[in-house]
C-alpha positions as CSV (number, residue, x, y, z in Angstrom):
1,M,14.7,-8.8,-17.0
2,S,14.5,-6.7,-13.9
3,V,11.4,-5.1,-12.3
4,P,11.4,-1.3,-12.8
5,H,13.5,0.5,-10.3
6,L,11.7,2.6,-7.7
7,S,12.1,6.4,-8.3
8,P,13.9,8.2,-5.5
9,D,12.2,11.4,-6.4
10,A,8.6,10.7,-7.4
11,S,7.0,8.1,-5.1
12,S,4.4,8.2,-2.3
13,V,7.3,8.5,0.2
14,N,8.3,11.7,-1.5
15,V,4.7,13.0,-1.2
16,S,4.8,12.2,2.5
17,N,8.0,14.1,3.0
18,S,6.3,17.1,1.2
19,L,3.7,17.0,3.9
20,L,6.3,17.1,6.6
21,R,8.1,20.0,4.8
22,F,4.8,21.9,4.6
23,F,4.4,21.7,8.4
24,G,8.0,22.5,9.1
25,V,8.9,18.9,10.2
26,P,12.4,17.6,9.4
27,Q,12.3,15.3,6.4
28,F,13.5,11.7,6.2
29,H,13.8,11.7,2.4
30,K,13.4,14.0,-0.6
31,S,10.1,15.7,-0.9
32,F,8.1,15.7,-4.2
33,A,9.2,19.0,-5.8
34,P,6.1,19.6,-8.0
35,L,3.9,19.2,-4.9
36,D,6.2,21.5,-2.9
37,N,5.6,24.2,-5.4
38,I,1.9,23.9,-5.0
39,L,1.9,23.8,-1.2
40,D,4.3,26.7,-1.0
41,S,1.6,28.8,-2.7
42,N,-1.0,27.6,-0.1
43,T,0.8,28.4,3.1
44,G,-1.5,28.6,6.1
45,R,-4.4,26.7,4.5
46,K,-5.8,23.5,5.9
47,L,-4.9,20.2,4.2
48,C,-7.0,17.1,3.8
49,F,-5.3,14.0,2.5
50,I,-7.6,11.1,1.4
51,L,-6.2,7.7,0.5
52,F,-8.4,5.5,-1.7
53,D,-7.3,1.9,-1.4
54,G,-6.5,0.3,-4.8
55,F,-7.6,3.3,-6.9
56,G,-4.5,3.4,-9.0
57,K,-4.0,5.3,-12.3
58,Y,-5.1,2.5,-14.6
59,I,-8.2,1.7,-12.5
60,Q,-9.1,5.4,-12.8
61,R,-8.4,5.4,-16.5
62,K,-10.6,2.4,-17.2
63,A,-13.4,3.7,-15.0
64,R,-13.1,7.4,-15.9
65,R,-16.7,7.7,-17.0
66,Y,-17.7,6.8,-13.5
67,C,-15.2,9.1,-11.7
68,P,-15.1,12.3,-13.8
69,F,-14.2,14.5,-10.8
70,V,-11.2,12.3,-9.8
71,W,-10.1,11.9,-13.4
72,D,-10.3,15.7,-14.0
73,H,-8.4,16.5,-10.9
74,R,-5.4,14.2,-11.3
75,R,-2.1,16.2,-11.4
76,F,0.9,13.9,-11.2
77,D,1.8,10.3,-11.9
78,I,3.8,8.9,-9.1
79,E,5.0,5.5,-8.0
80,T,3.9,3.6,-5.0
81,V,6.6,1.6,-3.1
82,Y,7.5,-2.1,-3.5
83,P,5.6,-4.2,-3.0
84,P,2.6,-2.2,-4.2
85,T,0.3,-3.4,-1.5
86,T,-1.6,-1.8,1.4
87,V,0.6,-2.9,4.3
88,A,3.8,-1.6,2.7
89,A,2.3,1.5,1.0
90,T,0.1,2.9,3.7
91,T,2.8,2.4,6.3
92,A,5.3,4.1,3.9
93,L,2.9,7.0,3.4
94,L,2.1,7.5,7.0
95,S,5.7,7.2,8.2
96,A,7.4,9.0,5.3
97,K,9.8,6.1,5.1
98,Y,10.4,3.1,2.8
99,P,9.5,-0.5,3.6
100,L,13.2,-1.2,3.9
101,E,13.1,1.1,6.9
102,T,9.7,0.3,8.4
103,A,9.8,-3.5,8.1
104,W,6.1,-3.4,7.1
105,I,6.3,-5.2,3.7
106,G,3.2,-7.3,3.1
107,W,0.0,-8.8,4.3
108,T,1.6,-11.8,6.0
109,Q,5.2,-11.9,7.4
110,Y,7.1,-14.7,9.0
111,F,8.2,-14.2,12.6
112,R,11.0,-16.5,13.2
113,E,11.1,-16.2,17.0
114,I,7.7,-17.7,17.3
115,G,7.7,-19.7,14.1
116,A,4.4,-18.2,12.9
117,Y,3.0,-16.4,9.8
118,V,1.4,-13.3,11.2
119,Q,-1.0,-11.0,9.4
120,M,0.5,-7.6,10.0
121,F,-2.6,-5.4,10.4
122,S,-4.7,-7.8,12.5
123,G,-1.8,-9.3,14.4
124,N,-3.5,-12.8,14.0
125,I,-1.8,-16.0,12.9
126,E,-2.7,-16.3,9.3
127,G,-5.7,-18.5,8.6
128,T,-7.0,-18.1,12.2
129,S,-8.6,-15.5,14.5
130,T,-5.9,-16.3,17.1
131,P,-3.6,-13.4,18.0
132,A,0.0,-14.1,17.7
133,S,2.2,-13.9,20.8
134,V,4.0,-11.0,19.2
135,K,2.2,-7.9,18.1
136,P,3.5,-6.4,14.8
137,S,2.7,-2.8,15.8
138,D,4.8,-3.3,19.0
139,I,7.7,-5.1,17.3
140,A,8.0,-2.9,14.3
141,R,6.8,0.5,15.5
142,N,6.9,3.6,13.3
143,V,6.1,7.1,14.3
144,G,3.5,8.5,12.0
145,I,3.6,11.9,10.2
146,T,0.5,13.1,12.1
147,E,2.3,12.5,15.4
148,L,5.4,14.3,14.1
149,I,3.3,17.2,12.9
150,N,1.6,17.5,16.2
151,R,4.9,17.4,18.0
152,R,6.2,20.2,15.8
153,A,3.1,22.3,16.4
154,G,3.1,21.7,20.1
155,L,-0.6,20.8,20.1
156,Q,-3.1,18.5,18.3
157,I,-3.6,19.9,14.8
158,C,-4.0,16.6,13.0
159,D,-7.0,14.3,12.8
160,S,-7.5,10.9,11.2
161,I,-10.6,9.4,9.7
162,M,-10.5,5.6,9.1
163,G,-13.1,4.1,6.8
164,F,-13.4,0.9,8.7
165,D,-14.7,2.9,11.7
166,C,-17.4,4.6,9.5
167,L,-20.1,2.1,9.7
168,G,-23.7,2.3,8.3
169,P,-26.8,0.8,9.8
170,H,-25.9,-2.7,8.5
171,G,-22.5,-2.7,10.1
172,Q,-20.6,-2.1,6.8
173,P,-18.3,0.8,6.0
174,S,-20.5,3.6,4.7
175,T,-19.4,6.2,2.1
176,G,-21.9,8.7,3.5
177,V,-20.7,8.3,7.1
178,F,-17.0,8.5,6.0
179,F,-17.4,11.7,4.1
180,D,-19.6,13.3,6.7
181,R,-16.9,12.6,9.3
182,I,-14.3,14.2,7.0
183,E,-16.4,17.3,6.7
184,K,-16.8,17.6,10.4
185,A,-13.1,17.1,11.0
186,I,-12.0,19.8,8.5
187,K,-14.4,22.3,10.0
188,K,-12.8,22.0,13.5
189,P,-10.8,25.2,14.0
190,E,-7.9,23.4,15.6
191,N,-7.4,20.9,12.7
192,G,-4.7,21.9,10.2
193,F,-4.3,18.5,8.7
194,V,-6.8,15.6,8.3
195,Y,-5.7,12.2,7.0
196,C,-8.5,9.9,5.7
197,Y,-8.4,6.3,4.5
198,W,-11.2,4.5,2.6
199,P,-11.0,0.8,1.8
200,E,-12.7,1.1,-1.6
201,P,-12.5,0.3,-4.5
202,D,-9.8,-2.3,-3.3
203,H,-12.4,-4.4,-1.5
204,S,-14.7,-4.6,-4.5
205,L,-11.8,-5.1,-6.9
206,H,-10.5,-8.1,-5.0
207,G,-13.9,-9.8,-4.8
208,F,-15.5,-8.9,-8.1
209,G,-13.1,-7.3,-10.5
210,L,-13.1,-3.9,-12.3
211,D,-16.0,-4.6,-14.6
212,S,-18.4,-5.6,-11.8
213,K,-21.5,-3.6,-10.6
214,E,-20.0,-3.6,-7.1
215,T,-16.8,-1.9,-8.2
216,T,-18.7,0.6,-10.4
217,L,-21.0,1.6,-7.5
218,A,-18.0,2.0,-5.2
219,I,-16.2,4.2,-7.6
220,K,-19.3,6.3,-8.3
221,A,-19.9,6.8,-4.6
222,I,-16.3,8.0,-4.1
223,D,-16.4,10.4,-7.0
224,Q,-19.8,12.0,-6.2
225,S,-19.0,12.3,-2.5
226,L,-15.5,13.7,-3.1
227,A,-16.8,16.3,-5.6
228,L,-19.4,17.6,-3.1
229,L,-16.9,17.7,-0.3
230,C,-14.4,19.8,-2.2
231,K,-17.1,22.1,-3.6
232,R,-18.5,22.8,-0.1
233,N,-15.1,23.5,1.4
234,P,-13.2,25.7,-1.0
235,D,-10.9,26.9,1.8
236,V,-9.4,23.5,2.2
237,V,-6.7,22.0,0.0
238,F,-7.6,18.4,-0.8
239,L,-5.1,15.8,-1.9
240,F,-6.2,12.4,-3.0
241,L,-4.1,9.3,-3.8
242,A,-4.1,5.6,-4.0
243,D,-1.8,3.3,-2.1
244,H,-1.5,1.0,-5.2
245,G,-3.4,-0.2,-8.3
246,H,-4.8,-3.6,-9.3
247,T,-4.6,-6.2,-12.0
248,P,-6.6,-9.4,-12.8
249,I,-4.8,-12.5,-11.6
250,K,-4.5,-16.3,-12.1
251,W,-3.5,-18.5,-9.1
252,V,-0.6,-20.9,-9.1
253,D,-0.4,-23.5,-6.3
254,I,3.2,-24.2,-5.4
255,R,2.2,-27.6,-4.1
256,D,1.7,-28.7,-7.7
257,Y,5.4,-28.4,-8.2
258,P,7.1,-30.9,-5.9
259,D,10.6,-30.2,-7.2
260,F,10.1,-26.6,-6.1
261,S,8.3,-27.2,-2.8
262,K,10.7,-29.8,-1.6
263,S,13.5,-27.2,-1.7
264,L,11.7,-25.0,0.9
265,L,12.7,-24.8,4.5
266,E,9.1,-23.8,5.3
267,P,6.2,-25.4,3.4
268,R,4.9,-22.0,2.3
269,F,5.8,-18.4,1.4
270,S,5.2,-15.1,3.1
271,I,4.7,-11.4,2.4
272,E,2.3,-11.4,-0.7
273,P,1.1,-13.8,-3.4
274,R,2.7,-11.6,-6.1
275,F,5.7,-10.6,-4.0
276,A,6.5,-14.0,-2.4
277,T,9.5,-14.6,-0.2
278,F,10.8,-18.1,0.4
279,F,13.1,-19.6,3.0
280,V,15.1,-22.4,1.2
281,R,16.9,-25.4,2.6
282,P,20.7,-24.7,3.0
283,D,21.7,-27.4,0.6
284,M,19.0,-26.8,-2.0
285,H,19.5,-23.3,-3.3
286,K,20.4,-24.7,-6.8
287,A,17.3,-27.0,-6.7
288,F,15.2,-24.0,-5.9
289,E,16.7,-21.9,-8.8
290,D,16.4,-24.8,-11.2
291,A,12.7,-25.3,-10.3
292,Y,12.0,-21.6,-10.6
293,A,13.6,-21.6,-14.1
294,A,11.6,-24.6,-15.1
295,H,8.2,-23.4,-13.9
296,F,8.0,-19.8,-13.0
297,A,10.6,-17.7,-14.9
298,S,8.1,-16.4,-17.5
299,D,5.8,-15.0,-14.9
300,F,8.1,-14.0,-11.9
301,E,11.5,-12.3,-11.6
302,I,13.8,-14.0,-9.0
303,Y,15.5,-11.9,-6.4
304,P,18.0,-13.3,-4.0
305,K,18.1,-11.2,-0.8
306,E,21.2,-9.3,-1.8
307,R,19.6,-8.3,-5.1
308,I,16.6,-6.8,-3.2
309,Y,19.1,-4.6,-1.4
310,G,21.4,-4.0,-4.3
311,E,18.6,-2.7,-6.5
312,N,16.8,-0.8,-3.8
313,V,13.6,-2.8,-4.4
314,L,12.3,-2.0,-0.9
315,G,13.4,1.6,-1.1
316,Y,16.2,3.7,0.2
317,G,17.8,4.4,3.6
318,Q,19.0,2.1,6.4
319,I,18.0,-1.5,6.4
320,N,15.8,-2.3,9.4
321,P,17.1,-5.5,11.0
322,L,13.5,-6.8,11.1
323,T,13.3,-6.3,7.3
324,D,16.3,-8.6,7.0
325,Q,14.5,-11.2,9.2
326,F,11.3,-11.1,7.2
327,L,12.9,-11.5,3.8
328,G,13.6,-15.1,2.8
329,D,16.6,-16.3,0.7
330,Y,14.7,-15.6,-2.5
331,T,11.8,-13.4,-3.4
332,L,9.7,-14.0,-6.6
333,I,8.1,-10.8,-7.9
334,A,5.2,-11.1,-10.4
335,T,5.8,-9.5,-13.8
336,K,2.6,-10.8,-15.5
337,D,-0.8,-12.1,-14.2
338,K,0.2,-14.9,-11.8
339,A,-0.1,-15.1,-8.1
340,F,1.1,-17.9,-5.8
341,C,-1.0,-19.9,-3.3
342,D,0.1,-22.6,-0.9
343,G,-3.0,-23.9,0.8
344,F,-2.9,-21.3,3.5
345,N,-3.8,-18.1,1.8
346,F,-7.2,-17.1,0.3
347,T,-7.5,-17.7,-3.4
348,G,-11.0,-16.3,-4.0
349,M,-9.7,-13.0,-5.3
350,V,-10.1,-12.2,-9.0
351,S,-7.9,-9.1,-8.9
352,N,-4.8,-8.4,-6.7
353,H,-1.6,-6.3,-6.4
354,A,1.9,-6.3,-5.0
355,G,3.6,-7.2,-8.3
356,A,5.7,-5.2,-10.7
357,T,3.3,-4.3,-13.5
358,K,2.5,-0.6,-14.2
359,E,-1.1,-1.2,-13.3
360,E,-0.1,-2.0,-9.7
361,R,2.7,0.5,-9.3
362,I,1.5,3.7,-10.8
363,V,-0.9,6.0,-8.9
364,E,-2.2,9.5,-9.5
365,L,-1.9,12.4,-7.1
366,G,-5.0,14.5,-7.4
367,L,-5.6,17.9,-6.0
368,A,-8.6,20.2,-5.6
369,N,-8.9,23.8,-4.4
370,A,-5.2,24.4,-4.9
């Protein structure tokens, strides 16, 4: 089998290019035509785009009694990029380019020049609080859509609200603080576009799963706060989207399969547990393939690097040379409920993403006041 191919017309990258189109910025890729039609009828209005981490279509569907506003305002099913994970998807959304082009693929990527596995967002060597000697944001820099919109306008008309900066009295991200800051930002006369990121329900889903009280409370807080925000600001067009979805997982330790692990050039994998890339010893490619067939073929699809490119798994456009460095000889993409571990990565998560299931890939674009 093959994982579903990424749509060139209806993904989060197309949504980003619709935003560029709305503000008169040259596009990198096709825009999302149904959104273009809506935005064309709202010329001159302020836009507020809110990204809810992990709040994919199937999470919304299962939790719809707790999020009636979000559920009632969904407009379009779209696909997130591969792998459907925050590093790849938020970077794609904010750059209007695919992971193939940005080289931001997953949580941990292997930097050959320093021989280190680096967490892309923090810049730390994985498993430590030690910064790597290379900084991902310097090595793989991408110009964001907010910067491009500001350049086109010739002044600062964009603002960004990041949930991790919206802390309550106990030092944790606060839904109340987050939505209060959004409201203040959209009321500033100079702001024509406000981008907002909130780390829930992803955080709760990872730790507790969909049916937990923690996730239910996070979803309720999102829905109630969003409904009030949109009602109080009818002059603003609100768009809301998830970077990816979620699915319950079971962990598989590659160290339990010596015939597999002995074929590896490095004792571990990188990118993501459900989109795992492996560097293989030059003389052991067949051994790797045989071990894969014996142990993992029912749960993961195997992709040699050339197949990743040939099937546009990481999107469309020109291959970033860094992307080619970060990809191993083979990538195993989860098609069911399994996730790899190797002794280095965290295995306490009960739900995860980055695989090829519809629950991870499909997200809903919601709109209000449009």
